[in-house]
Each structure stands twice: as structure tokens, then as C-alpha cells.
PDB file of N, CA, C and O in Angstrom:
ATOM      1  N   MET A   1      92.004   1.195 144.950  1.00  0.00           N
ATOM      2  CA  MET A   1      91.041   0.386 145.680  1.00  0.00           C
ATOM      3  C   MET A   1      90.656  -0.832 144.828  1.00  0.00           C
ATOM      4  O   MET A   1      90.440  -0.713 143.622  1.00  0.00           O
ATOM      5  N   LYS A   2      90.575  -1.980 145.462  1.00  0.00           N
ATOM      6  CA  LYS A   2      90.225  -3.219 144.788  1.00  0.00           C
ATOM      7  C   LYS A   2      88.744  -3.215 144.420  1.00  0.00           C
ATOM      8  O   LYS A   2      87.885  -2.855 145.224  1.00  0.00           O
ATOM      9  N   GLU A   3      88.473  -3.620 143.192  1.00  0.00           N
ATOM     10  CA  GLU A   3      87.095  -3.729 142.728  1.00  0.00           C
ATOM     11  C   GLU A   3      86.418  -4.911 143.420  1.00  0.00           C
ATOM     12  O   GLU A   3      86.969  -6.010 143.480  1.00  0.00           O
ATOM     13  N   ARG A   4      85.216  -4.667 143.940  1.00  0.00           N
ATOM     14  CA  ARG A   4      84.500  -5.719 144.661  1.00  0.00           C
ATOM     15  C   ARG A   4      83.370  -6.283 143.816  1.00  0.00           C
ATOM     16  O   ARG A   4      82.677  -5.546 143.114  1.00  0.00           O
ATOM     17  N   PRO A   5      83.190  -7.596 143.888  1.00  0.00           N
ATOM     18  CA  PRO A   5      82.049  -8.210 143.211  1.00  0.00           C
ATOM     19  C   PRO A   5      80.744  -7.770 143.870  1.00  0.00           C
ATOM     20  O   PRO A   5      80.724  -7.337 145.021  1.00  0.00           O
ATOM     21  N   ILE A   6      79.669  -7.892 143.120  1.00  0.00           N
ATOM     22  CA  ILE A   6      78.334  -7.577 143.629  1.00  0.00           C
ATOM     23  C   ILE A   6      77.510  -8.855 143.613  1.00  0.00           C
ATOM     24  O   ILE A   6      77.509  -9.596 142.630  1.00  0.00           O
ATOM     25  N   LEU A   7      76.810  -9.102 144.712  1.00  0.00           N
ATOM     26  CA  LEU A   7      75.869 -10.209 144.791  1.00  0.00           C
ATOM     27  C   LEU A   7      74.479  -9.612 144.966  1.00  0.00           C
ATOM     28  O   LEU A   7      74.174  -9.003 145.991  1.00  0.00           O
ATOM     29  N   TYR A   8      73.641  -9.797 143.948  1.00  0.00           N
ATOM     30  CA  TYR A   8      72.256  -9.332 143.999  1.00  0.00           C
ATOM     31  C   TYR A   8      71.426 -10.439 144.645  1.00  0.00           C
ATOM     32  O   TYR A   8      71.478 -11.595 144.225  1.00  0.00           O
ATOM     33  N   ILE A   9      70.664 -10.071 145.668  1.00  0.00           N
ATOM     34  CA  ILE A   9      69.884 -11.053 146.423  1.00  0.00           C
ATOM     35  C   ILE A   9      68.454 -10.566 146.621  1.00  0.00           C
ATOM     36  O   ILE A   9      68.115  -9.420 146.328  1.00  0.00           O
ATOM     37  N   LYS A  10      67.627 -11.479 147.131  1.00  0.00           N
ATOM     38  CA  LYS A  10      66.308 -11.155 147.674  1.00  0.00           C
ATOM     39  C   LYS A  10      66.289 -11.743 149.080  1.00  0.00           C
ATOM     40  O   LYS A  10      66.580 -12.925 149.266  1.00  0.00           O
ATOM     41  N   ALA A  11      65.951 -10.927 150.061  1.00  0.00           N
ATOM     42  CA  ALA A  11      65.903 -11.394 151.453  1.00  0.00           C
ATOM     43  C   ALA A  11      65.002 -12.616 151.555  1.00  0.00           C
ATOM     44  O   ALA A  11      63.914 -12.649 150.980  1.00  0.00           O
ATOM     45  N   GLY A  12      65.465 -13.617 152.289  1.00  0.00           N
ATOM     46  CA  GLY A  12      64.686 -14.831 152.480  1.00  0.00           C
ATOM     47  C   GLY A  12      64.904 -15.895 151.422  1.00  0.00           C
ATOM     48  O   GLY A  12      64.413 -17.014 151.570  1.00  0.00           O
ATOM     49  N   CYS A  13      65.618 -15.580 150.372  1.00  0.00           N
ATOM     50  CA  CYS A  13      65.905 -16.534 149.295  1.00  0.00           C
ATOM     51  C   CYS A  13      66.954 -17.534 149.789  1.00  0.00           C
ATOM     52  O   CYS A  13      68.070 -17.133 150.122  1.00  0.00           O
ATOM     53  N   PRO A  14      66.618 -18.833 149.843  1.00  0.00           N
ATOM     54  CA  PRO A  14      67.582 -19.810 150.366  1.00  0.00           C
ATOM     55  C   PRO A  14      68.841 -19.931 149.512  1.00  0.00           C
ATOM     56  O   PRO A  14      69.923 -20.172 150.047  1.00  0.00           O
ATOM     57  N   TRP A  15      68.718 -19.768 148.199  1.00  0.00           N
ATOM     58  CA  TRP A  15      69.896 -19.831 147.323  1.00  0.00           C
ATOM     59  C   TRP A  15      70.796 -18.624 147.546  1.00  0.00           C
ATOM     60  O   TRP A  15      72.017 -18.719 147.425  1.00  0.00           O
ATOM     61  N   CYS A  16      70.187 -17.497 147.870  1.00  0.00           N
ATOM     62  CA  CYS A  16      70.966 -16.291 148.171  1.00  0.00           C
ATOM     63  C   CYS A  16      71.740 -16.476 149.470  1.00  0.00           C
ATOM     64  O   CYS A  16      72.905 -16.090 149.566  1.00  0.00           O
ATOM     65  N   GLN A  17      71.093 -17.064 150.464  1.00  0.00           N
ATOM     66  CA  GLN A  17      71.777 -17.335 151.732  1.00  0.00           C
ATOM     67  C   GLN A  17      72.925 -18.308 151.516  1.00  0.00           C
ATOM     68  O   GLN A  17      74.005 -18.132 152.080  1.00  0.00           O
ATOM     69  N   GLU A  18      72.697 -19.339 150.697  1.00  0.00           N
ATOM     70  CA  GLU A  18      73.748 -20.309 150.376  1.00  0.00           C
ATOM     71  C   GLU A  18      74.914 -19.615 149.674  1.00  0.00           C
ATOM     72  O   GLU A  18      76.075 -19.890 149.977  1.00  0.00           O
ATOM     73  N   ALA A  19      74.609 -18.722 148.744  1.00  0.00           N
ATOM     74  CA  ALA A  19      75.655 -17.998 148.021  1.00  0.00           C
ATOM     75  C   ALA A  19      76.455 -17.111 148.973  1.00  0.00           C
ATOM     76  O   ALA A  19      77.682 -17.066 148.891  1.00  0.00           O
ATOM     77  N   GLN A  20      75.775 -16.408 149.872  1.00  0.00           N
ATOM     78  CA  GLN A  20      76.477 -15.557 150.831  1.00  0.00           C
ATOM     79  C   GLN A  20      77.411 -16.384 151.709  1.00  0.00           C
ATOM     80  O   GLN A  20      78.548 -15.981 151.955  1.00  0.00           O
ATOM     81  N   THR A  21      76.946 -17.522 152.176  1.00  0.00           N
ATOM     82  CA  THR A  21      77.785 -18.413 152.985  1.00  0.00           C
ATOM     83  C   THR A  21      78.981 -18.891 152.179  1.00  0.00           C
ATOM     84  O   THR A  21      80.106 -18.905 152.679  1.00  0.00           O
ATOM     85  N   PHE A  22      78.745 -19.282 150.938  1.00  0.00           N
ATOM     86  CA  PHE A  22      79.815 -19.746 150.051  1.00  0.00           C
ATOM     87  C   PHE A  22      80.903 -18.680 149.902  1.00  0.00           C
ATOM     88  O   PHE A  22      82.088 -18.972 150.064  1.00  0.00           O
ATOM     89  N   PHE A  23      80.501 -17.454 149.596  1.00  0.00           N
ATOM     90  CA  PHE A  23      81.492 -16.389 149.396  1.00  0.00           C
ATOM     91  C   PHE A  23      82.223 -16.071 150.699  1.00  0.00           C
ATOM     92  O   PHE A  23      83.427 -15.815 150.680  1.00  0.00           O
ATOM     93  N   ASN A  24      81.520 -16.083 151.820  1.00  0.00           N
ATOM     94  CA  ASN A  24      82.173 -15.877 153.117  1.00  0.00           C
ATOM     95  C   ASN A  24      83.205 -16.959 153.387  1.00  0.00           C
ATOM     96  O   ASN A  24      84.319 -16.663 153.819  1.00  0.00           O
ATOM     97  N   GLN A  25      82.841 -18.213 153.136  1.00  0.00           N
ATOM     98  CA  GLN A  25      83.751 -19.332 153.380  1.00  0.00           C
ATOM     99  C   GLN A  25      84.997 -19.261 152.500  1.00  0.00           C
ATOM    100  O   GLN A  25      86.071 -19.717 152.894  1.00  0.00           O
ATOM    101  N   HIS A  26      84.847 -18.690 151.313  1.00  0.00           N
ATOM    102  CA  HIS A  26      85.967 -18.592 150.377  1.00  0.00           C
ATOM    103  C   HIS A  26      86.700 -17.253 150.479  1.00  0.00           C
ATOM    104  O   HIS A  26      87.611 -16.978 149.698  1.00  0.00           O
ATOM    105  N   GLY A  27      86.302 -16.432 151.435  1.00  0.00           N
ATOM    106  CA  GLY A  27      86.985 -15.164 151.658  1.00  0.00           C
ATOM    107  C   GLY A  27      86.790 -14.147 150.551  1.00  0.00           C
ATOM    108  O   GLY A  27      87.623 -13.261 150.361  1.00  0.00           O
ATOM    109  N   VAL A  28      85.682 -14.272 149.816  1.00  0.00           N
ATOM    110  CA  VAL A  28      85.378 -13.326 148.743  1.00  0.00           C
ATOM    111  C   VAL A  28      84.499 -12.226 149.330  1.00  0.00           C
ATOM    112  O   VAL A  28      83.371 -12.475 149.757  1.00  0.00           O
ATOM    113  N   ASP A  29      85.028 -11.014 149.344  1.00  0.00           N
ATOM    114  CA  ASP A  29      84.329  -9.861 149.902  1.00  0.00           C
ATOM    115  C   ASP A  29      83.405  -9.286 148.836  1.00  0.00           C
ATOM    116  O   ASP A  29      83.871  -8.697 147.860  1.00  0.00           O
ATOM    117  N   VAL A  30      82.103  -9.453 149.016  1.00  0.00           N
ATOM    118  CA  VAL A  30      81.130  -8.999 148.025  1.00  0.00           C
ATOM    119  C   VAL A  30      80.263  -7.884 148.594  1.00  0.00           C
ATOM    120  O   VAL A  30      80.005  -7.827 149.796  1.00  0.00           O
ATOM    121  N   ASP A  31      79.822  -7.003 147.706  1.00  0.00           N
ATOM    122  CA  ASP A  31      78.793  -6.030 148.065  1.00  0.00           C
ATOM    123  C   ASP A  31      77.450  -6.724 147.874  1.00  0.00           C
ATOM    124  O   ASP A  31      77.189  -7.287 146.811  1.00  0.00           O
ATOM    125  N   ILE A  32      76.609  -6.690 148.882  1.00  0.00           N
ATOM    126  CA  ILE A  32      75.298  -7.336 148.845  1.00  0.00           C
ATOM    127  C   ILE A  32      74.247  -6.273 148.543  1.00  0.00           C
ATOM    128  O   ILE A  32      74.140  -5.275 149.256  1.00  0.00           O
ATOM    129  N   LEU A  33      73.475  -6.495 147.485  1.00  0.00           N
ATOM    130  CA  LEU A  33      72.393  -5.582 147.131  1.00  0.00           C
ATOM    131  C   LEU A  33      71.084  -6.353 147.091  1.00  0.00           C
ATOM    132  O   LEU A  33      70.938  -7.297 146.314  1.00  0.00           O
ATOM    133  N   ASP A  34      70.129  -5.953 147.931  1.00  0.00           N
ATOM    134  CA  ASP A  34      68.810  -6.579 147.972  1.00  0.00           C
ATOM    135  C   ASP A  34      67.922  -5.886 146.942  1.00  0.00           C
ATOM    136  O   ASP A  34      67.541  -4.728 147.112  1.00  0.00           O
ATOM    137  N   VAL A  35      67.600  -6.610 145.875  1.00  0.00           N
ATOM    138  CA  VAL A  35      66.861  -6.006 144.765  1.00  0.00           C
ATOM    139  C   VAL A  35      65.408  -5.710 145.110  1.00  0.00           C
ATOM    140  O   VAL A  35      64.756  -4.939 144.405  1.00  0.00           O
ATOM    141  N   ASN A  36      64.887  -6.306 146.181  1.00  0.00           N
ATOM    142  CA  ASN A  36      63.528  -5.974 146.607  1.00  0.00           C
ATOM    143  C   ASN A  36      63.478  -4.644 147.349  1.00  0.00           C
ATOM    144  O   ASN A  36      62.425  -4.012 147.424  1.00  0.00           O
ATOM    145  N   ARG A  37      64.601  -4.225 147.891  1.00  0.00           N
ATOM    146  CA  ARG A  37      64.657  -2.964 148.639  1.00  0.00           C
ATOM    147  C   ARG A  37      65.265  -1.826 147.833  1.00  0.00           C
ATOM    148  O   ARG A  37      65.116  -0.658 148.192  1.00  0.00           O
ATOM    149  N   ASP A  38      65.942  -2.158 146.755  1.00  0.00           N
ATOM    150  CA  ASP A  38      66.691  -1.161 145.986  1.00  0.00           C
ATOM    151  C   ASP A  38      66.322  -1.281 144.507  1.00  0.00           C
ATOM    152  O   ASP A  38      66.839  -2.139 143.791  1.00  0.00           O
ATOM    153  N   LYS A  39      65.422  -0.408 144.068  1.00  0.00           N
ATOM    154  CA  LYS A  39      64.927  -0.460 142.688  1.00  0.00           C
ATOM    155  C   LYS A  39      66.055  -0.287 141.676  1.00  0.00           C
ATOM    156  O   LYS A  39      66.046  -0.935 140.629  1.00  0.00           O
ATOM    157  N   SER A  40      67.018   0.568 141.968  1.00  0.00           N
ATOM    158  CA  SER A  40      68.127   0.760 141.026  1.00  0.00           C
ATOM    159  C   SER A  40      68.978  -0.508 140.926  1.00  0.00           C
ATOM    160  O   SER A  40      69.512  -0.812 139.860  1.00  0.00           O
ATOM    161  N   ALA A  41      69.107  -1.251 142.034  1.00  0.00           N
ATOM    162  CA  ALA A  41      69.837  -2.526 141.995  1.00  0.00           C
ATOM    163  C   ALA A  41      69.083  -3.537 141.135  1.00  0.00           C
ATOM    164  O   ALA A  41      69.696  -4.267 140.357  1.00  0.00           O
ATOM    165  N   MET A  42      67.758  -3.585 141.270  1.00  0.00           N
ATOM    166  CA  MET A  42      66.950  -4.478 140.429  1.00  0.00           C
ATOM    167  C   MET A  42      67.119  -4.107 138.963  1.00  0.00           C
ATOM    168  O   MET A  42      67.309  -4.978 138.114  1.00  0.00           O
ATOM    169  N   ASN A  43      67.050  -2.816 138.669  1.00  0.00           N
ATOM    170  CA  ASN A  43      67.205  -2.370 137.284  1.00  0.00           C
ATOM    171  C   ASN A  43      68.569  -2.759 136.726  1.00  0.00           C
ATOM    172  O   ASN A  43      68.666  -3.208 135.584  1.00  0.00           O
ATOM    173  N   ARG A  44      69.617  -2.591 137.518  1.00  0.00           N
ATOM    174  CA  ARG A  44      70.968  -2.952 137.092  1.00  0.00           C
ATOM    175  C   ARG A  44      71.073  -4.459 136.863  1.00  0.00           C
ATOM    176  O   ARG A  44      71.648  -4.898 135.867  1.00  0.00           O
ATOM    177  N   MET A  45      70.519  -5.251 137.779  1.00  0.00           N
ATOM    178  CA  MET A  45      70.573  -6.700 137.645  1.00  0.00           C
ATOM    179  C   MET A  45      69.880  -7.152 136.359  1.00  0.00           C
ATOM    180  O   MET A  45      70.406  -7.997 135.635  1.00  0.00           O
ATOM    181  N   VAL A  46      68.719  -6.601 136.077  1.00  0.00           N
ATOM    182  CA  VAL A  46      67.993  -6.942 134.851  1.00  0.00           C
ATOM    183  C   VAL A  46      68.796  -6.506 133.627  1.00  0.00           C
ATOM    184  O   VAL A  46      68.860  -7.227 132.631  1.00  0.00           O
ATOM    185  N   GLU A  47      69.404  -5.334 133.705  1.00  0.00           N
ATOM    186  CA  GLU A  47      70.205  -4.821 132.591  1.00  0.00           C
ATOM    187  C   GLU A  47      71.374  -5.753 132.260  1.00  0.00           C
ATOM    188  O   GLU A  47      71.632  -6.027 131.087  1.00  0.00           O
ATOM    189  N   ILE A  48      72.078  -6.241 133.278  1.00  0.00           N
ATOM    190  CA  ILE A  48      73.276  -7.050 133.025  1.00  0.00           C
ATOM    191  C   ILE A  48      72.972  -8.522 132.774  1.00  0.00           C
ATOM    192  O   ILE A  48      73.756  -9.217 132.127  1.00  0.00           O
ATOM    193  N   SER A  49      71.822  -9.009 133.290  1.00  0.00           N
ATOM    194  CA  SER A  49      71.558 -10.447 133.205  1.00  0.00           C
ATOM    195  C   SER A  49      70.333 -10.812 132.374  1.00  0.00           C
ATOM    196  O   SER A  49      70.166 -11.968 131.986  1.00  0.00           O
ATOM    197  N   GLY A  50      69.479  -9.832 132.101  1.00  0.00           N
ATOM    198  CA  GLY A  50      68.287 -10.098 131.311  1.00  0.00           C
ATOM    199  C   GLY A  50      67.208 -10.873 132.058  1.00  0.00           C
ATOM    200  O   GLY A  50      66.316 -11.446 131.433  1.00  0.00           O
ATOM    201  N   GLN A  51      67.279 -10.897 133.382  1.00  0.00           N
ATOM    202  CA  GLN A  51      66.304 -11.655 134.168  1.00  0.00           C
ATOM    203  C   GLN A  51      66.175 -11.050 135.564  1.00  0.00           C
ATOM    204  O   GLN A  51      66.914 -10.133 135.923  1.00  0.00           O
ATOM    205  N   THR A  52      65.217 -11.577 136.358  1.00  0.00           N
ATOM    206  CA  THR A  52      64.937 -11.009 137.680  1.00  0.00           C
ATOM    207  C   THR A  52      65.191 -11.988 138.827  1.00  0.00           C
ATOM    208  O   THR A  52      64.816 -11.708 139.966  1.00  0.00           O
ATOM    209  N   LYS A  53      65.816 -13.119 138.547  1.00  0.00           N
ATOM    210  CA  LYS A  53      66.021 -14.135 139.587  1.00  0.00           C
ATOM    211  C   LYS A  53      67.335 -13.919 140.321  1.00  0.00           C
ATOM    212  O   LYS A  53      68.299 -13.380 139.778  1.00  0.00           O
ATOM    213  N   THR A  54      67.341 -14.359 141.575  1.00  0.00           N
ATOM    214  CA  THR A  54      68.522 -14.243 142.414  1.00  0.00           C
ATOM    215  C   THR A  54      68.886 -15.618 142.954  1.00  0.00           C
ATOM    216  O   THR A  54      68.050 -16.521 142.997  1.00  0.00           O
ATOM    217  N   PRO A  55      70.145 -15.768 143.366  1.00  0.00           N
ATOM    218  CA  PRO A  55      71.212 -14.773 143.375  1.00  0.00           C
ATOM    219  C   PRO A  55      71.768 -14.538 141.979  1.00  0.00           C
ATOM    220  O   PRO A  55      71.733 -15.411 141.111  1.00  0.00           O
ATOM    221  N   THR A  56      72.276 -13.340 141.796  1.00  0.00           N
ATOM    222  CA  THR A  56      73.007 -12.982 140.585  1.00  0.00           C
ATOM    223  C   THR A  56      74.316 -12.345 141.022  1.00  0.00           C
ATOM    224  O   THR A  56      74.342 -11.486 141.903  1.00  0.00           O
ATOM    225  N   PHE A  57      75.393 -12.777 140.397  1.00  0.00           N
ATOM    226  CA  PHE A  57      76.748 -12.355 140.754  1.00  0.00           C
ATOM    227  C   PHE A  57      77.334 -11.546 139.606  1.00  0.00           C
ATOM    228  O   PHE A  57      77.241 -11.944 138.445  1.00  0.00           O
ATOM    229  N   GLU A  58      77.941 -10.401 139.940  1.00  0.00           N
ATOM    230  CA  GLU A  58      78.581  -9.539 138.938  1.00  0.00           C
ATOM    231  C   GLU A  58      79.990  -9.192 139.396  1.00  0.00           C
ATOM    232  O   GLU A  58      80.190  -8.683 140.499  1.00  0.00           O
ATOM    233  N   PHE A  59      80.954  -9.471 138.544  1.00  0.00           N
ATOM    234  CA  PHE A  59      82.334  -9.044 138.771  1.00  0.00           C
ATOM    235  C   PHE A  59      82.927  -8.713 137.412  1.00  0.00           C
ATOM    236  O   PHE A  59      83.202  -9.600 136.604  1.00  0.00           O
ATOM    237  N   ARG A  60      83.119  -7.416 137.172  1.00  0.00           N
ATOM    238  CA  ARG A  60      83.571  -6.944 135.868  1.00  0.00           C
ATOM    239  C   ARG A  60      82.602  -7.451 134.802  1.00  0.00           C
ATOM    240  O   ARG A  60      81.406  -7.169 134.884  1.00  0.00           O
ATOM    241  N   ASP A  61      83.087  -8.192 133.801  1.00  0.00           N
ATOM    242  CA  ASP A  61      82.206  -8.714 132.749  1.00  0.00           C
ATOM    243  C   ASP A  61      81.715 -10.131 133.035  1.00  0.00           C
ATOM    244  O   ASP A  61      81.049 -10.738 132.196  1.00  0.00           O
ATOM    245  N   PHE A  62      82.038 -10.656 134.206  1.00  0.00           N
ATOM    246  CA  PHE A  62      81.653 -12.015 134.590  1.00  0.00           C
ATOM    247  C   PHE A  62      80.326 -11.945 135.339  1.00  0.00           C
ATOM    248  O   PHE A  62      80.259 -11.421 136.450  1.00  0.00           O
ATOM    249  N   ILE A  63      79.273 -12.477 134.722  1.00  0.00           N
ATOM    250  CA  ILE A  63      77.926 -12.436 135.293  1.00  0.00           C
ATOM    251  C   ILE A  63      77.411 -13.868 135.388  1.00  0.00           C
ATOM    252  O   ILE A  63      77.455 -14.616 134.411  1.00  0.00           O
ATOM    253  N   VAL A  64      76.924 -14.243 136.562  1.00  0.00           N
ATOM    254  CA  VAL A  64      76.267 -15.544 136.732  1.00  0.00           C
ATOM    255  C   VAL A  64      74.918 -15.269 137.384  1.00  0.00           C
ATOM    256  O   VAL A  64      74.850 -14.705 138.476  1.00  0.00           O
ATOM    257  N   ALA A  65      73.843 -15.672 136.707  1.00  0.00           N
ATOM    258  CA  ALA A  65      72.494 -15.373 137.184  1.00  0.00           C
ATOM    259  C   ALA A  65      71.781 -16.637 137.631  1.00  0.00           C
ATOM    260  O   ALA A  65      71.954 -17.709 137.051  1.00  0.00           O
ATOM    261  N   ASP A  66      70.969 -16.487 138.681  1.00  0.00           N
ATOM    262  CA  ASP A  66      70.064 -17.547 139.132  1.00  0.00           C
ATOM    263  C   ASP A  66      70.815 -18.868 139.297  1.00  0.00           C
ATOM    264  O   ASP A  66      70.575 -19.822 138.556  1.00  0.00           O
ATOM    265  N   PHE A  67      71.727 -18.919 140.276  1.00  0.00           N
ATOM    266  CA  PHE A  67      72.616 -20.071 140.417  1.00  0.00           C
ATOM    267  C   PHE A  67      72.577 -20.669 141.819  1.00  0.00           C
ATOM    268  O   PHE A  67      72.186 -20.016 142.786  1.00  0.00           O
ATOM    269  N   ASP A  68      72.999 -21.940 141.899  1.00  0.00           N
ATOM    270  CA  ASP A  68      73.391 -22.506 143.187  1.00  0.00           C
ATOM    271  C   ASP A  68      74.915 -22.572 143.159  1.00  0.00           C
ATOM    272  O   ASP A  68      75.520 -22.294 142.124  1.00  0.00           O
ATOM    273  N   THR A  69      75.535 -22.930 144.257  1.00  0.00           N
ATOM    274  CA  THR A  69      76.995 -22.832 144.323  1.00  0.00           C
ATOM    275  C   THR A  69      77.688 -23.799 143.368  1.00  0.00           C
ATOM    276  O   THR A  69      78.754 -23.475 142.844  1.00  0.00           O
ATOM    277  N   ASP A  70      77.116 -24.975 143.128  1.00  0.00           N
ATOM    278  CA  ASP A  70      77.711 -25.896 142.156  1.00  0.00           C
ATOM    279  C   ASP A  70      77.691 -25.293 140.756  1.00  0.00           C
ATOM    280  O   ASP A  70      78.669 -25.401 140.016  1.00  0.00           O
ATOM    281  N   GLU A  71      76.589 -24.663 140.395  1.00  0.00           N
ATOM    282  CA  GLU A  71      76.494 -24.011 139.084  1.00  0.00           C
ATOM    283  C   GLU A  71      77.478 -22.850 138.986  1.00  0.00           C
ATOM    284  O   GLU A  71      78.082 -22.626 137.937  1.00  0.00           O
ATOM    285  N   PHE A  72      77.635 -22.114 140.085  1.00  0.00           N
ATOM    286  CA  PHE A  72      78.585 -21.003 140.083  1.00  0.00           C
ATOM    287  C   PHE A  72      79.995 -21.515 139.838  1.00  0.00           C
ATOM    288  O   PHE A  72      80.722 -20.963 139.013  1.00  0.00           O
ATOM    289  N   MET A  73      80.391 -22.575 140.554  1.00  0.00           N
ATOM    290  CA  MET A  73      81.740 -23.122 140.393  1.00  0.00           C
ATOM    291  C   MET A  73      81.947 -23.672 138.989  1.00  0.00           C
ATOM    292  O   MET A  73      83.031 -23.520 138.426  1.00  0.00           O
ATOM    293  N   ALA A  74      80.941 -24.302 138.415  1.00  0.00           N
ATOM    294  CA  ALA A  74      81.051 -24.811 137.045  1.00  0.00           C
ATOM    295  C   ALA A  74      81.285 -23.661 136.074  1.00  0.00           C
ATOM    296  O   ALA A  74      82.106 -23.769 135.163  1.00  0.00           O
ATOM    297  N   GLU A  75      80.570 -22.573 136.267  1.00  0.00           N
ATOM    298  CA  GLU A  75      80.762 -21.392 135.415  1.00  0.00           C
ATOM    299  C   GLU A  75      82.140 -20.785 135.650  1.00  0.00           C
ATOM    300  O   GLU A  75      82.819 -20.399 134.699  1.00  0.00           O
ATOM    301  N   LEU A  76      82.549 -20.701 136.896  1.00  0.00           N
ATOM    302  CA  LEU A  76      83.848 -20.127 137.241  1.00  0.00           C
ATOM    303  C   LEU A  76      84.991 -20.940 136.639  1.00  0.00           C
ATOM    304  O   LEU A  76      86.027 -20.380 136.281  1.00  0.00           O
ATOM    305  N   ASP A  77      84.810 -22.252 136.526  1.00  0.00           N
ATOM    306  CA  ASP A  77      85.837 -23.109 135.920  1.00  0.00           C
ATOM    307  C   ASP A  77      86.133 -22.718 134.477  1.00  0.00           C
ATOM    308  O   ASP A  77      87.221 -22.989 133.967  1.00  0.00           O
ATOM    309  N   GLU A  78      85.169 -22.083 133.822  1.00  0.00           N
ATOM    310  CA  GLU A  78      85.358 -21.633 132.436  1.00  0.00           C
ATOM    311  C   GLU A  78      86.150 -20.329 132.357  1.00  0.00           C
ATOM    312  O   GLU A  78      86.549 -19.911 131.270  1.00  0.00           O
ATOM    313  N   PHE A  79      86.378 -19.686 133.499  1.00  0.00           N
ATOM    314  CA  PHE A  79      87.052 -18.386 133.546  1.00  0.00           C
ATOM    315  C   PHE A  79      88.142 -18.398 134.611  1.00  0.00           C
ATOM    316  O   PHE A  79      87.979 -17.785 135.666  1.00  0.00           O
ATOM    317  N   PRO A  80      89.263 -19.094 134.346  1.00  0.00           N
ATOM    318  CA  PRO A  80      90.310 -19.223 135.371  1.00  0.00           C
ATOM    319  C   PRO A  80      90.892 -17.889 135.828  1.00  0.00           C
ATOM    320  O   PRO A  80      91.309 -17.767 136.979  1.00  0.00           O
ATOM    321  N   GLU A  81      90.927 -16.892 134.954  1.00  0.00           N
ATOM    322  CA  GLU A  81      91.468 -15.593 135.358  1.00  0.00           C
ATOM    323  C   GLU A  81      90.570 -14.922 136.396  1.00  0.00           C
ATOM    324  O   GLU A  81      91.063 -14.247 137.299  1.00  0.00           O
ATOM    325  N   ILE A  82      89.266 -15.105 136.272  1.00  0.00           N
ATOM    326  CA  ILE A  82      88.326 -14.559 137.260  1.00  0.00           C
ATOM    327  C   ILE A  82      88.480 -15.315 138.578  1.00  0.00           C
ATOM    328  O   ILE A  82      88.452 -14.716 139.653  1.00  0.00           O
ATOM    329  N   ARG A  83      88.642 -16.614 138.488  1.00  0.00           N
ATOM    330  CA  ARG A  83      88.852 -17.439 139.688  1.00  0.00           C
ATOM    331  C   ARG A  83      90.057 -16.928 140.471  1.00  0.00           C
ATOM    332  O   ARG A  83      90.000 -16.797 141.694  1.00  0.00           O
ATOM    333  N   ILE A  84      91.144 -16.640 139.763  1.00  0.00           N
ATOM    334  CA  ILE A  84      92.361 -16.125 140.400  1.00  0.00           C
ATOM    335  C   ILE A  84      92.096 -14.757 141.020  1.00  0.00           C
ATOM    336  O   ILE A  84      92.494 -14.503 142.156  1.00  0.00           O
ATOM    337  N   GLN A  85      91.423 -13.873 140.276  1.00  0.00           N
ATOM    338  CA  GLN A  85      91.146 -12.526 140.777  1.00  0.00           C
ATOM    339  C   GLN A  85      90.258 -12.558 142.019  1.00  0.00           C
ATOM    340  O   GLN A  85      90.391 -11.709 142.900  1.00  0.00           O
ATOM    341  N   LEU A  86      89.362 -13.527 142.089  1.00  0.00           N
ATOM    342  CA  LEU A  86      88.489 -13.660 143.260  1.00  0.00           C
ATOM    343  C   LEU A  86      89.195 -14.355 144.418  1.00  0.00           C
ATOM    344  O   LEU A  86      88.753 -14.269 145.563  1.00  0.00           O
ATOM    345  N   GLY A  87      90.291 -15.041 144.118  1.00  0.00           N
ATOM    346  CA  GLY A  87      91.037 -15.738 145.159  1.00  0.00           C
ATOM    347  C   GLY A  87      90.451 -17.081 145.544  1.00  0.00           C
ATOM    348  O   GLY A  87      90.662 -17.561 146.658  1.00  0.00           O
ATOM    349  N   ILE A  88      89.713 -17.694 144.621  1.00  0.00           N
ATOM    350  CA  ILE A  88      89.145 -19.020 144.865  1.00  0.00           C
ATOM    351  C   ILE A  88      90.054 -20.038 144.191  1.00  0.00           C
ATOM    352  O   ILE A  88      90.166 -20.066 142.966  1.00  0.00           O
ATOM    353  N   GLY A  89      90.703 -20.872 144.996  1.00  0.00           N
ATOM    354  CA  GLY A  89      91.670 -21.837 144.484  1.00  0.00           C
ATOM    355  C   GLY A  89      91.035 -22.965 143.697  1.00  0.00           C
ATOM    356  O   GLY A  89      89.840 -23.234 143.821  1.00  0.00           O
ATOM    357  N   ASP A  90      91.861 -23.630 142.874  1.00  0.00           N
ATOM    358  CA  ASP A  90      91.394 -24.753 142.059  1.00  0.00           C
ATOM    359  C   ASP A  90      90.906 -25.928 142.883  1.00  0.00           C
ATOM    360  O   ASP A  90      90.044 -26.686 142.439  1.00  0.00           O
ATOM    361  N   ASP A  91      91.451 -26.084 144.081  1.00  0.00           N
ATOM    362  CA  ASP A  91      91.103 -27.242 144.895  1.00  0.00           C
ATOM    363  C   ASP A  91      89.912 -26.991 145.809  1.00  0.00           C
ATOM    364  O   ASP A  91      89.557 -27.851 146.616  1.00  0.00           O
ATOM    365  N   GLU A  92      89.293 -25.824 145.690  1.00  0.00           N
ATOM    366  CA  GLU A  92      88.161 -25.487 146.557  1.00  0.00           C
ATOM    367  C   GLU A  92      86.855 -25.773 145.837  1.00  0.00           C
ATOM    368  O   GLU A  92      86.758 -25.642 144.617  1.00  0.00           O
ATOM    369  N   ASP A  93      85.844 -26.170 146.622  1.00  0.00           N
ATOM    370  CA  ASP A  93      84.498 -26.316 146.061  1.00  0.00           C
ATOM    371  C   ASP A  93      83.450 -26.166 147.118  1.00  0.00           C
ATOM    372  O   ASP A  93      82.259 -26.260 146.823  1.00  0.00           O
TER     373      ASP A  93
END
């Protein structure tokens, strides 16, 4: 089974909605965890990122916390192997 990325969100967060739309548009299948409804998800997010802001993205050892989509892409550019594994092409933004 293919490992799926996790997107930690808070319902009503506009950046979280933007991130969800971004991943949908790029065909990235993510597990969505609402940290306001799931205490264990909040605990995990804090453990991996050291903070409580959303959206936070986790895929293997690749963690991006408290981002907008431009910041996410800038971070992803530093990790081309993750970009390939997620299926986000170089010409996409």
C-alpha cells in the first residue's frame, strides 16, 4: 500500500482550505486530520513540528508547518525526491 501524506488542519482555516484545494488540484491524495477534533492528531502535529499552527504537512521525514501554497512549493523545491514521490511536476505551481 502506498504511504499517504497527512495534512493537519483546523476547520475554517483559510490557509487549510487553500492547501486542500492545492493538493486536490495536483492529484495528491492526503489524509486530512482536524487537530481541533482529534487530540492525538494535535499531539502528533506538535511532536513533529514543534508548533500548533495549521496547515501542517507530513510525508515521511518531510514536514512543512504553518504554510501557504507558495511557501510549500518553495520548501518542496529543496526536496526533489519528495516532489517526485508526491507526483508534483517541476512545471506546476
